[in-house]
ROTOR-470119 format. One line per field, with one value per residue: z, y, x of N, C-alpha, C in turn; residue number from 1. Coordinates in pm, whole numbers, plus 50000, padded with zeros to 5 digits. Example, Ala and Ser with C-alpha at 12.3 -4.5 7.8 and 13.67 -1.06 7.14 Angstrom:
REM residues 2
nw [50780; 50708]
nv [49431; 49775]
nu [51319; 51285]
caw [50780; 50714]
cav [49550; 49894]
cau [51230; 51367]
cw [50780; 50787]
cv [49670; 50003]
cu [51320; 51290]
nr [1; 2]
END
This chain:
REM residues 330
nw [61194; 61440; 61533; 61774; 61965; 62001; 62232; 62433; 62441; 62517; 62782; 62881; 62914; 63100; 63352; 63413; 63409; 63666; 63884; 63863; 63969; 64238; 64352; 64329; 64470; 64721; 64743; 64744; 64987; 65177; 65144; 65091; 64878; 64636; 64377; 64322; 64393; 64156; 63969; 64010; 64009; 63715; 63659; 63741; 63538; 63341; 63431; 63380; 63086; 62976; 63030; 62937; 62652; 62644; 62644; 62421; 62201; 62153; 62085; 61829; 61703; 61578; 61269; 60981; 60922; 60830; 60947; 60995; 60754; 60712; 60920; 61244; 61330; 61403; 61641; 61790; 61787; 61939; 62171; 62229; 62236; 62472; 62627; 62595; 62719; 62978; 63093; 63054; 63286; 63486; 63489; 63601; 63851; 63955; 63955; 64133; 64372; 64390; 64412; 64681; 64811; 64793; 64922; 65169; 65219; 65292; 65327; 65130; 65249; 65266; 65028; 64900; 64893; 64722; 64485; 64369; 64334; 64183; 63944; 63857; 63819; 63627; 63395; 63343; 63269; 63024; 62858; 62819; 62680; 62441; 62347; 62313; 62114; 61885; 61829; 61796; 61600; 61396; 61351; 61300; 61494; 61676; 61937; 62094; 62006; 62086; 62334; 62417; 62352; 62545; 62794; 62742; 62773; 63059; 63125; 63069; 63227; 63521; 63489; 63483; 63766; 63918; 63858; 63959; 64272; 64339; 64298; 64492; 64716; 64756; 64788; 64962; 64926; 64937; 64790; 64549; 64512; 64471; 64226; 64036; 64040; 63897; 63648; 63559; 63502; 63291; 63101; 63083; 62991; 62726; 62626; 62635; 62456; 62222; 62157; 62183; 61959; 61754; 61777; 61686; 61417; 61332; 61350; 61197; 60948; 60873; 60641; 60602; 60537; 60514; 60442; 60236; 60063; 60053; 59922; 59684; 59560; 59544; 59367; 59125; 58998; 58881; 58663; 58342; 58030; 57951; 58198; 58249; 58385; 58729; 58940; 59210; 59441; 59734; 60091; 60388; 60701; 60942; 61225; 61197; 60955; 60615; 60395; 60040; 59766; 59419; 59077; 58782; 58507; 58198; 57870; 57619; 57427; 57583; 57661; 57910; 58089; 58056; 58118; 58393; 58481; 58497; 58677; 58922; 58944; 58977; 59231; 59384; 59395; 59501; 59760; 59865; 59912; 60105; 60437; 60704; 60683; 60390; 60177; 59855; 59570; 59277; 59038; 58703; 58424; 58099; 57868; 57683; 57469; 57554; 57673; 57525; 57493; 57729; 57741; 57701; 57542; 57290; 57105; 56970; 56856; 56838; 56890; 56932; 56940; 56945; 57149; 57439; 57694; 57992; 58258; 58588; 58878; 59087; 59422; 59431; 59192; 59220; 59413; 59287; 59196; 58977; 58829; 58792; 58709; 58429; 58403; 58484; 58406; 58154]
nv [93558; 93490; 93206; 92998; 92869; 93090; 93221; 93056; 93006; 93276; 93256; 93045; 93188; 93360; 93236; 93125; 93327; 93436; 93238; 93250; 93491; 93497; 93288; 93446; 93683; 93551; 93429; 93639; 93753; 93576; 93589; 93839; 93941; 94242; 94145; 93921; 94068; 94217; 94059; 93947; 94176; 94194; 93986; 94093; 94279; 94067; 93930; 94161; 94196; 93978; 93974; 94202; 94107; 93912; 94021; 94221; 94025; 93890; 94129; 94153; 93961; 94011; 94045; 94215; 94519; 94820; 95033; 94931; 94835; 94704; 94532; 94444; 94385; 94526; 94638; 94453; 94565; 94793; 94661; 94530; 94760; 94877; 94666; 94688; 94931; 94888; 94739; 94944; 95066; 94894; 94880; 95122; 95120; 94899; 95020; 95232; 95065; 94909; 95099; 95210; 94967; 94953; 95158; 95091; 94858; 94580; 94266; 93969; 93701; 93293; 93222; 92981; 92869; 93067; 93069; 92798; 92791; 93037; 92941; 92742; 92870; 93019; 92805; 92719; 93001; 93001; 92789; 92863; 93117; 93044; 92877; 93086; 93284; 93109; 93028; 93255; 93372; 93203; 93206; 93499; 93650; 93976; 94017; 93799; 93723; 93925; 93923; 93639; 93717; 93877; 93735; 93554; 93740; 93743; 93483; 93502; 93691; 93578; 93389; 93530; 93638; 93427; 93355; 93589; 93537; 93330; 93433; 93624; 93445; 93307; 93491; 93659; 93928; 94206; 94401; 94331; 94199; 94421; 94531; 94329; 94340; 94613; 94554; 94390; 94583; 94738; 94541; 94499; 94753; 94768; 94544; 94643; 94865; 94726; 94584; 94789; 94930; 94747; 94768; 94987; 95009; 94836; 94963; 95224; 95102; 94987; 94860; 94493; 94328; 94030; 93926; 94093; 93999; 93730; 93744; 93895; 93657; 93455; 93610; 93608; 93366; 93321; 93537; 93579; 93438; 93666; 93782; 94024; 94208; 94365; 94621; 94895; 94768; 94710; 94610; 94580; 94519; 94368; 94288; 93956; 93985; 94033; 94274; 94320; 94529; 94597; 94721; 94559; 94457; 94423; 94318; 94543; 94542; 94348; 94296; 94450; 94262; 94035; 94090; 94185; 93915; 93770; 93902; 93844; 93559; 93545; 93685; 93530; 93290; 93403; 93464; 93198; 93074; 93221; 93224; 93240; 93525; 93726; 93977; 94056; 94326; 94390; 94641; 94712; 94799; 94891; 94746; 94904; 94866; 94843; 94648; 94435; 94261; 94118; 93969; 93692; 93623; 93472; 93512; 93780; 94101; 94325; 94362; 94525; 94437; 94149; 93864; 93813; 93691; 93584; 93792; 93732; 93864; 94120; 94248; 94539; 94620; 94565; 94726; 94966; 95293; 95390; 95638; 95581; 95328; 95300; 95351; 95158; 94917; 94718]
nu [49636; 49848; 50049; 49923; 50082; 50254; 50163; 50184; 50485; 50556; 50434; 50584; 50820; 50772; 50644; 50906; 51071; 50955; 50952; 51256; 51325; 51225; 51387; 51642; 51624; 51558; 51835; 51995; 51921; 52045; 52282; 52393; 52515; 52643; 52654; 52527; 52268; 52284; 52210; 51971; 51835; 51815; 51654; 51399; 51365; 51339; 51086; 50901; 50957; 50870; 50609; 50513; 50564; 50379; 50128; 50141; 50200; 49932; 49794; 49941; 49909; 49640; 49434; 49477; 49355; 49103; 49208; 49471; 49615; 49841; 49831; 49906; 50137; 50380; 50369; 50515; 50806; 50761; 50752; 51007; 51173; 51054; 51179; 51451; 51491; 51394; 51609; 51820; 51734; 51758; 52029; 52118; 52024; 52147; 52440; 52394; 52355; 52579; 52790; 52704; 52768; 53057; 53136; 53070; 53207; 53108; 53129; 53007; 52856; 52803; 52894; 52939; 52704; 52580; 52724; 52631; 52360; 52331; 52485; 52297; 52069; 52146; 52225; 51926; 51820; 52021; 51942; 51653; 51703; 51781; 51612; 51428; 51514; 51591; 51342; 51194; 51345; 51279; 51020; 50977; 50932; 50961; 50962; 50979; 51213; 51376; 51326; 51454; 51728; 51798; 51756; 51948; 52152; 52127; 52212; 52486; 52551; 52486; 52677; 52913; 52889; 52899; 53195; 53314; 53235; 53352; 53606; 53612; 53530; 53803; 53997; 53926; 53875; 53680; 53606; 53570; 53310; 53104; 53238; 53205; 52917; 52935; 53044; 52856; 52648; 52770; 52744; 52515; 52397; 52504; 52367; 52126; 52119; 52175; 51930; 51771; 51833; 51794; 51523; 51436; 51500; 51335; 51079; 51127; 51143; 51383; 51609; 51634; 51898; 51918; 51629; 51599; 51814; 51710; 51448; 51535; 51677; 51480; 51343; 51493; 51508; 51297; 51311; 51286; 51102; 50918; 50891; 51117; 51310; 51337; 51264; 51331; 51241; 51089; 51085; 50927; 50885; 50649; 50632; 50590; 50498; 50524; 50540; 50593; 50697; 50746; 50874; 50788; 50920; 50763; 50725; 50654; 50418; 50198; 49922; 49705; 49587; 49724; 49985; 49911; 49807; 50057; 50210; 50033; 50091; 50354; 50359; 50231; 50372; 50592; 50490; 50430; 50703; 50795; 50853; 50632; 50368; 50314; 50246; 50246; 50310; 50275; 50382; 50362; 50589; 50635; 50876; 50999; 51170; 51439; 51551; 51640; 51816; 51859; 51642; 51443; 51223; 51054; 50864; 50851; 50769; 50893; 51142; 51451; 51738; 51927; 51889; 52097; 52163; 52049; 52089; 52171; 51960; 52071; 52058; 52141; 52047; 51797; 51669; 51693; 51573; 51326; 51392; 51667; 51700; 51746; 52036; 52192; 52446; 52408]
caw [61317; 61496; 61589; 61954; 62027; 62041; 62343; 62503; 62473; 62604; 62908; 62954; 62980; 63211; 63461; 63477; 63522; 63806; 63954; 63926; 64032; 64378; 64411; 64319; 64587; 64807; 64741; 64765; 65135; 65208; 65080; 65080; 64750; 64526; 64234; 64298; 64363; 64033; 63892; 64072; 63957; 63602; 63649; 63784; 63360; 63259; 63425; 63335; 62968; 62933; 63053; 62788; 62535; 62638; 62601; 62294; 62108; 62161; 61955; 61723; 61621; 61517; 61114; 60914; 60904; 60757; 60998; 60976; 60666; 60689; 61051; 61365; 61416; 61442; 61782; 61855; 61818; 62071; 62293; 62227; 62247; 62597; 62703; 62619; 62826; 63096; 63085; 63087; 63404; 63606; 63496; 63673; 64006; 63977; 63944; 64265; 64475; 64400; 64470; 64839; 64881; 64776; 65012; 65287; 65247; 65357; 65293; 65132; 65326; 65231; 64899; 64824; 64803; 64625; 64353; 64288; 64314; 64068; 63842; 63845; 63775; 63499; 63308; 63297; 63158; 62884; 62792; 62776; 62605; 62321; 62270; 62279; 62030; 61778; 61804; 61768; 61465; 61293; 61356; 61285; 61620; 61712; 62058; 62137; 61995; 62217; 62511; 62424; 62360; 62701; 62880; 62712; 62856; 63203; 63174; 63085; 63379; 63589; 63490; 63538; 63898; 63963; 63870; 64076; 64375; 64334; 64310; 64629; 64833; 64749; 64808; 65099; 64900; 64980; 64698; 64438; 64476; 64404; 64106; 63959; 63998; 63804; 63512; 63477; 63471; 63185; 62990; 63054; 62910; 62611; 62568; 62622; 62334; 62089; 62173; 62147; 61807; 61666; 61772; 61659; 61296; 61276; 61359; 61114; 60817; 60843; 60520; 60654; 60467; 60495; 60426; 60119; 59964; 60012; 59814; 59543; 59506; 59475; 59235; 59029; 58993; 58790; 58554; 58172; 57980; 57977; 58345; 58194; 58462; 58829; 59019; 59286; 59526; 59874; 60180; 60469; 60789; 61040; 61297; 61133; 60833; 60521; 60273; 59948; 59654; 59297; 58966; 58721; 58363; 58099; 57717; 57608; 57380; 57642; 57719; 58071; 58128; 58012; 58250; 58527; 58504; 58520; 58799; 59010; 58958; 59031; 59346; 59463; 59391; 59621; 59880; 59927; 59926; 60178; 60584; 60777; 60609; 60348; 60083; 59741; 59518; 59172; 58934; 58560; 58349; 57961; 57869; 57598; 57362; 57629; 57750; 57436; 57518; 57815; 57719; 57617; 57483; 57165; 57013; 56998; 56726; 56864; 56949; 56872; 56964; 56974; 57296; 57451; 57802; 58156; 58380; 58736; 58937; 59198; 59517; 59377; 59056; 59244; 59472; 59261; 59164; 58854; 58766; 58781; 58666; 58281; 58411; 58513; 58309; 58102]
cav [93512; 93455; 93066; 92972; 92869; 93221; 93276; 92926; 93040; 93391; 93220; 92967; 93285; 93465; 93136; 93071; 93451; 93462; 93172; 93254; 93603; 93436; 93220; 93508; 93740; 93473; 93402; 93783; 93764; 93491; 93621; 93992; 94008; 94281; 94042; 93847; 94137; 94285; 93940; 93943; 94271; 94163; 93910; 94191; 94333; 93957; 93917; 94270; 94189; 93854; 94010; 94277; 94030; 93852; 94127; 94234; 93918; 93892; 94225; 94142; 93849; 94066; 94045; 94344; 94600; 94943; 95138; 94898; 94760; 94583; 94430; 94494; 94287; 94623; 94674; 94378; 94627; 94863; 94533; 94511; 94886; 94874; 94594; 94749; 95079; 94837; 94679; 95041; 95125; 94787; 94877; 95248; 95096; 94801; 95102; 95333; 94991; 94899; 95229; 95225; 94868; 94955; 95239; 94993; 94764; 94459; 94110; 93891; 93531; 93203; 93243; 92848; 92843; 93151; 92982; 92704; 92815; 93127; 92867; 92660; 92949; 93063; 92757; 92738; 93082; 92992; 92711; 92958; 93214; 92990; 92833; 93190; 93343; 93031; 93015; 93383; 93419; 93124; 93238; 93626; 93753; 94065; 94046; 93652; 93713; 94051; 93835; 93549; 93787; 93946; 93617; 93503; 93816; 93679; 93362; 93564; 93757; 93480; 93313; 93639; 93644; 93297; 93366; 93687; 93505; 93223; 93494; 93641; 93338; 93250; 93592; 93734; 94087; 94259; 94510; 94245; 94178; 94530; 94559; 94242; 94430; 94726; 94492; 94354; 94684; 94766; 94443; 94545; 94869; 94726; 94441; 94715; 94928; 94646; 94556; 94936; 94977; 94658; 94778; 95135; 94976; 94818; 95071; 95292; 95043; 95017; 94777; 94421; 94296; 93914; 93913; 94151; 93915; 93609; 93802; 93886; 93548; 93400; 93653; 93593; 93246; 93349; 93606; 93511; 93406; 93784; 93873; 94088; 94274; 94417; 94717; 94958; 94656; 94747; 94516; 94614; 94400; 94411; 94203; 93844; 94018; 94107; 94368; 94350; 94579; 94629; 94729; 94439; 94536; 94326; 94329; 94669; 94479; 94273; 94357; 94487; 94123; 93931; 94166; 94145; 93761; 93737; 93962; 93770; 93439; 93544; 93728; 93419; 93221; 93426; 93439; 93047; 93022; 93302; 93168; 93323; 93581; 93801; 94041; 94120; 94407; 94445; 94754; 94656; 94867; 94840; 94725; 95028; 94821; 94886; 94542; 94324; 94157; 94025; 93924; 93578; 93590; 93411; 93555; 93936; 94181; 94493; 94339; 94588; 94397; 93995; 93824; 93773; 93610; 93602; 93796; 93729; 93965; 94164; 94366; 94678; 94642; 94507; 94831; 95101; 95343; 95411; 95759; 95548; 95196; 95273; 95369; 95007; 94842; 94604]
cau [49654; 49981; 50027; 49885; 50238; 50336; 50142; 50266; 50611; 50575; 50380; 50662; 50929; 50716; 50676; 51029; 51132; 50896; 51048; 51413; 51335; 51208; 51496; 51760; 51612; 51611; 51969; 52061; 51910; 52112; 52435; 52397; 52607; 52571; 52669; 52369; 52196; 52229; 52166; 51835; 51765; 51790; 51519; 51282; 51334; 51283; 50959; 50830; 50943; 50789; 50460; 50501; 50573; 50281; 50048; 50168; 50164; 49799; 49761; 49990; 49812; 49499; 49447; 49489; 49193; 49100; 49284; 49605; 49638; 49955; 49839; 49954; 50274; 50486; 50388; 50623; 50891; 50755; 50782; 51150; 51234; 51044; 51256; 51561; 51486; 51420; 51742; 51867; 51684; 51825; 52176; 52158; 52000; 52265; 52543; 52376; 52374; 52712; 52849; 52692; 52824; 53170; 53142; 53041; 53328; 53083; 53183; 52920; 52864; 52778; 52958; 52925; 52538; 52570; 52772; 52598; 52238; 52322; 52527; 52174; 51959; 52207; 52174; 51803; 51805; 52063; 51839; 51560; 51708; 51836; 51493; 51365; 51584; 51549; 51166; 51148; 51389; 51223; 50845; 50976; 50854; 51080; 50927; 50999; 51358; 51447; 51307; 51533; 51857; 51773; 51764; 52074; 52246; 52130; 52274; 52632; 52552; 52517; 52813; 52992; 52862; 52973; 53340; 53345; 53184; 53465; 53720; 53597; 53573; 53947; 54095; 53887; 53856; 53507; 53545; 53544; 53166; 53053; 53323; 53166; 52810; 52953; 53080; 52731; 52600; 52814; 52711; 52350; 52376; 52557; 52255; 52013; 52126; 52165; 51792; 51661; 51870; 51722; 51357; 51396; 51551; 51204; 50995; 51150; 51162; 51522; 51665; 51679; 51961; 51903; 51518; 51593; 51867; 51637; 51353; 51615; 51694; 51354; 51273; 51592; 51513; 51189; 51349; 51268; 50975; 50842; 50955; 51200; 51385; 51263; 51336; 51233; 51212; 51080; 51034; 50874; 50840; 50554; 50637; 50602; 50410; 50636; 50478; 50674; 50634; 50824; 50829; 50817; 50948; 50756; 50733; 50548; 50312; 50147; 49788; 49694; 49504; 49828; 50069; 49850; 49816; 50203; 50238; 49980; 50119; 50477; 50338; 50179; 50486; 50696; 50443; 50414; 50806; 50865; 50811; 50543; 50317; 50368; 50195; 50324; 50244; 50352; 50336; 50429; 50621; 50682; 51001; 51022; 51246; 51550; 51609; 51627; 51966; 51830; 51485; 51443; 51090; 51083; 50783; 50880; 50775; 50937; 51297; 51567; 51892; 51934; 51894; 52227; 52169; 51972; 52145; 52110; 51920; 52122; 52008; 52190; 51991; 51631; 51638; 51740; 51429; 51270; 51470; 51808; 51709; 51819; 52143; 52231; 52514; 52388]
cw [61351; 61560; 61743; 62027; 62068; 62197; 62484; 62548; 62539; 62760; 62982; 63027; 63095; 63356; 63500; 63503; 63626; 63901; 63968; 63971; 64203; 64407; 64415; 64436; 64704; 64848; 64788; 64943; 65195; 65204; 65121; 65023; 64670; 64428; 64243; 64328; 64235; 63936; 63925; 64008; 63815; 63597; 63670; 63609; 63325; 63312; 63372; 63149; 62903; 62947; 62964; 62685; 62549; 62599; 62443; 62180; 62074; 62086; 61847; 61632; 61541; 61347; 61083; 60891; 60852; 60812; 61024; 60880; 60644; 60839; 61155; 61448; 61444; 61586; 61857; 61866; 61909; 62185; 62297; 62253; 62424; 62697; 62726; 62693; 62954; 63159; 63127; 63229; 63501; 63569; 63595; 63804; 64034; 64033; 64076; 64386; 64486; 64456; 64632; 64917; 64876; 64880; 65158; 65302; 65280; 65265; 65280; 65226; 65244; 65065; 64827; 64765; 64701; 64503; 64307; 64259; 64177; 63945; 63802; 63752; 63637; 63361; 63259; 63189; 63041; 62812; 62717; 62650; 62452; 62248; 62219; 62147; 61892; 61715; 61754; 61618; 61346; 61277; 61335; 61377; 61686; 61859; 62131; 62142; 62073; 62345; 62521; 62436; 62515; 62794; 62867; 62792; 63017; 63221; 63161; 63198; 63502; 63623; 63536; 63699; 63955; 63982; 63956; 64226; 64398; 64393; 64460; 64720; 64840; 64797; 64880; 65049; 64872; 64867; 64581; 64402; 64435; 64252; 63998; 63916; 63899; 63659; 63464; 63449; 63333; 63086; 62977; 62962; 62764; 62531; 62532; 62491; 62216; 62100; 62117; 61985; 61715; 61635; 61697; 61495; 61259; 61257; 61248; 60977; 60776; 60747; 60606; 60540; 60410; 60431; 60258; 60005; 59930; 59920; 59683; 59481; 59465; 59337; 59071; 58966; 58869; 58694; 58443; 58123; 57988; 58100; 58294; 58308; 58608; 58917; 59116; 59394; 59651; 59966; 60322; 60597; 60921; 61129; 61235; 61011; 60731; 60388; 60123; 59819; 59583; 59190; 58873; 58548; 58291; 57976; 57675; 57536; 57445; 57678; 57871; 58130; 58139; 58149; 58393; 58551; 58573; 58654; 58931; 59046; 59013; 59167; 59426; 59496; 59533; 59756; 59960; 59960; 60038; 60341; 60649; 60684; 60526; 60228; 59983; 59628; 59407; 59055; 58780; 58510; 58230; 57969; 57752; 57547; 57433; 57689; 57650; 57458; 57655; 57847; 57628; 57562; 57346; 57075; 57028; 56880; 56705; 56904; 56842; 56837; 56980; 57118; 57342; 57572; 57926; 58244; 58517; 58837; 59089; 59293; 59478; 59301; 59112; 59307; 59420; 59203; 59027; 58800; 58755; 58703; 58498; 58280; 58452; 58375; 58259; 58001]
cv [93464; 93286; 93076; 92944; 92981; 93230; 93169; 92960; 93161; 93360; 93155; 93073; 93351; 93370; 93137; 93190; 93461; 93374; 93184; 93379; 93587; 93377; 93336; 93594; 93694; 93471; 93537; 93804; 93697; 93533; 93748; 94019; 94084; 94232; 93982; 93918; 94183; 94160; 93938; 94073; 94268; 94117; 93966; 94233; 94216; 93920; 94030; 94244; 94086; 93883; 94073; 94192; 93960; 93919; 94183; 94142; 93874; 94001; 94221; 94047; 93901; 94070; 94191; 94403; 94725; 95008; 95088; 94804; 94658; 94527; 94513; 94441; 94420; 94685; 94592; 94455; 94722; 94776; 94561; 94610; 94925; 94804; 94632; 94865; 95005; 94793; 94811; 95106; 95019; 94825; 95019; 95204; 94997; 94922; 95163; 95225; 94942; 95023; 95217; 95098; 94884; 95053; 95173; 94911; 94590; 94332; 94016; 93763; 93438; 93198; 93072; 92825; 92940; 93113; 92898; 92734; 92934; 93045; 92787; 92750; 93001; 92961; 92721; 92868; 93072; 92889; 92770; 93030; 93159; 92944; 92960; 93256; 93244; 93053; 93148; 93435; 93333; 93165; 93388; 93689; 93835; 94042; 93927; 93667; 93812; 93971; 93737; 93607; 93830; 93853; 93571; 93592; 93803; 93589; 93426; 93650; 93659; 93400; 93428; 93650; 93528; 93297; 93462; 93628; 93402; 93312; 93562; 93545; 93293; 93353; 93673; 93879; 94123; 94331; 94424; 94239; 94283; 94549; 94472; 94305; 94550; 94640; 94447; 94454; 94723; 94690; 94457; 94666; 94843; 94614; 94527; 94794; 94840; 94624; 94691; 94978; 94892; 94715; 94894; 95115; 94925; 94896; 95177; 95235; 95024; 94858; 94632; 94340; 94135; 93879; 93984; 94062; 93750; 93638; 93805; 93747; 93462; 93480; 93638; 93483; 93256; 93456; 93528; 93495; 93525; 93876; 93934; 94106; 94330; 94513; 94786; 94853; 94703; 94644; 94588; 94532; 94467; 94352; 94038; 93875; 94083; 94163; 94377; 94425; 94598; 94646; 94606; 94492; 94380; 94361; 94443; 94641; 94380; 94324; 94369; 94369; 94050; 93982; 94147; 93979; 93730; 93771; 93868; 93616; 93430; 93598; 93602; 93282; 93255; 93430; 93269; 93016; 93123; 93212; 93312; 93405; 93709; 93878; 94103; 94223; 94410; 94560; 94683; 94784; 94813; 94834; 94859; 95011; 94828; 94783; 94410; 94227; 94102; 93971; 93806; 93537; 93608; 93500; 93738; 94002; 94292; 94501; 94438; 94536; 94214; 93939; 93756; 93663; 93632; 93633; 93760; 93846; 94007; 94250; 94471; 94703; 94614; 94660; 94990; 95159; 95366; 95523; 95688; 95402; 95202; 95316; 95247; 94966; 94755; 94536]
cu [49786; 49958; 50003; 50001; 50323; 50322; 50201; 50387; 50625; 50513; 50475; 50773; 50880; 50711; 50795; 51112; 51098; 50948; 51193; 51410; 51320; 51333; 51636; 51740; 51622; 51755; 52025; 52039; 52006; 52261; 52490; 52513; 52576; 52556; 52524; 52256; 52131; 52178; 52000; 51757; 51749; 51652; 51408; 51240; 51257; 51102; 50863; 50834; 50870; 50640; 50425; 50481; 50446; 50150; 50068; 50146; 50023; 49739; 49794; 49936; 49672; 49516; 49439; 49344; 49183; 49198; 49408; 49592; 49745; 49932; 49910; 50084; 50367; 50496; 50492; 50768; 50909; 50786; 50963; 51219; 51200; 51152; 51365; 51585; 51449; 51526; 51840; 51887; 51745; 51979; 52219; 52125; 52114; 52409; 52545; 52403; 52492; 52838; 52855; 52778; 53005; 53236; 53147; 53157; 53247; 53105; 53070; 52932; 52789; 52795; 52932; 52778; 52531; 52600; 52694; 52456; 52246; 52378; 52359; 52068; 52034; 52191; 52043; 51798; 51890; 51973; 51725; 51561; 51747; 51705; 51415; 51387; 51570; 51387; 51117; 51212; 51315; 51051; 50845; 50891; 50965; 51060; 50986; 51157; 51444; 51449; 51408; 51688; 51864; 51784; 51881; 52199; 52245; 52182; 52436; 52649; 52569; 52645; 52953; 53028; 52921; 53140; 53367; 53320; 53313; 53586; 53737; 53616; 53709; 54014; 54050; 53872; 53730; 53487; 53520; 53392; 53120; 53098; 53238; 53007; 52811; 52983; 52954; 52661; 52659; 52751; 52567; 52310; 52428; 52409; 52118; 52018; 52150; 52014; 51721; 51687; 51802; 51573; 51339; 51410; 51404; 51105; 51015; 51197; 51288; 51533; 51681; 51717; 51945; 51774; 51536; 51675; 51768; 51529; 51404; 51608; 51586; 51301; 51377; 51566; 51384; 51197; 51347; 51112; 50882; 50862; 51097; 51320; 51281; 51325; 51254; 51161; 51205; 51026; 51035; 50796; 50768; 50528; 50663; 50516; 50524; 50506; 50592; 50631; 50748; 50783; 50869; 50818; 50888; 50742; 50598; 50420; 50207; 50029; 49776; 49687; 49657; 49937; 50022; 49832; 49940; 50230; 50199; 50019; 50271; 50490; 50319; 50292; 50575; 50626; 50440; 50565; 50826; 50796; 50733; 50436; 50340; 50256; 50289; 50245; 50343; 50319; 50417; 50455; 50674; 50819; 51068; 51167; 51384; 51634; 51611; 51717; 51936; 51692; 51465; 51315; 51112; 51020; 50757; 50845; 50838; 51085; 51379; 51702; 51869; 51938; 52010; 52243; 52091; 52062; 52091; 52068; 52006; 52053; 52013; 52091; 51837; 51596; 51646; 51583; 51432; 51349; 51624; 51800; 51762; 51971; 52246; 52308; 52441; 52441]
nr [1; 2; 3; 4; 5; 6; 7; 8; 9; 10; 11; 12; 13; 14; 15; 16; 17; 18; 19; 20; 21; 22; 23; 24; 25; 26; 27; 28; 29; 30; 31; 32; 33; 34; 35; 36; 37; 38; 39; 40; 41; 42; 43; 44; 45; 46; 47; 48; 49; 50; 51; 52; 53; 54; 55; 56; 57; 58; 59; 60; 61; 62; 63; 64; 65; 66; 67; 68; 69; 70; 71; 72; 73; 74; 75; 76; 77; 78; 79; 80; 81; 82; 83; 84; 85; 86; 87; 88; 89; 90; 91; 92; 93; 94; 95; 96; 97; 98; 99; 100; 101; 102; 103; 104; 105; 106; 107; 108; 109; 110; 111; 112; 113; 114; 115; 116; 117; 118; 119; 120; 121; 122; 123; 124; 125; 126; 127; 128; 129; 130; 131; 132; 133; 134; 135; 136; 137; 138; 139; 140; 141; 142; 143; 144; 145; 146; 147; 148; 149; 150; 151; 152; 153; 154; 155; 156; 157; 158; 159; 160; 161; 162; 163; 164; 165; 166; 167; 168; 169; 170; 171; 172; 173; 174; 175; 176; 177; 178; 179; 180; 181; 182; 183; 184; 185; 186; 187; 188; 189; 190; 191; 192; 193; 194; 195; 196; 197; 198; 199; 200; 201; 202; 203; 204; 205; 206; 207; 208; 209; 210; 211; 212; 213; 214; 215; 216; 217; 218; 219; 220; 221; 222; 223; 224; 225; 226; 227; 228; 229; 230; 231; 232; 233; 234; 235; 236; 237; 238; 239; 240; 241; 242; 243; 244; 245; 246; 247; 248; 249; 250; 251; 252; 253; 254; 255; 256; 257; 258; 259; 260; 261; 262; 263; 264; 265; 266; 267; 268; 269; 270; 271; 272; 273; 274; 275; 276; 277; 278; 279; 280; 281; 282; 283; 284; 285; 286; 287; 288; 289; 290; 291; 292; 293; 294; 295; 296; 297; 298; 299; 300; 301; 302; 303; 304; 305; 306; 307; 308; 309; 310; 311; 312; 313; 314; 315; 316; 317; 318; 319; 320; 321; 322; 323; 324; 325; 326; 327; 328; 329; 330]
END
């Protein structure tokens, strides 16, 4: 099950988004600024994304079952992709509105009020976004992390709007207002694309370099005393759940029971050291007397070469498949 705080954090994001949405649309009515309208429209996306994240987190917290042996966590990537799509839609609406405002040439009003209220809303979003990103990364929640990245983009949007409104106020150039909205639109397109790309990578089980390096470092510290080498390492993320599988090279004269026990002990140690939830599955391979120079097992009756030294395990070696494992330079 996911921590109960996941839901509390998602609720916090939702209520803050609702509050700022009301404030920004009120401000738009007061100022008739297209830049503020673009900021307010992004807040609609914040509300929808927070609501989706809240629903998704409850489903993602369900334990693994027969139909979903790796759990339900991957639905968080759908939430992130949905949020990215909403951002794209908001950007298109902003573009349409900005074109109309540019053609009309209307001058926004109450710019002082617009600057201070937008700045205050932006600072709130900045603090919330940093909190969501850090919490999501710490607890491996793609949905909360994506929500946080979007809220942070809203912060930068607000800062851009503030700078633009100040420029309009001091220059009196009306077209700067829709121009700012157009810049916001471009920024949203970039943000939406980044979120969608990250979500698609998770759905397609794209390699997570940081997680892979962490797993290899944990395994490398345990090479020796019969755990000779490791290859065909695969790491799959499903929300906050990780499934790790690899082939473990052990002495060929070990019994099935001994090899099984060594693999189970190693798997338990890896699970305990990784944050969040994880499942580790090792397939044991016999050494076939081809790893003698890297095997420090003292009592070995089939050794063909003297032991030289324990080489640190690398990512490139760990992920190599079975048919290539004997081509590695040793």
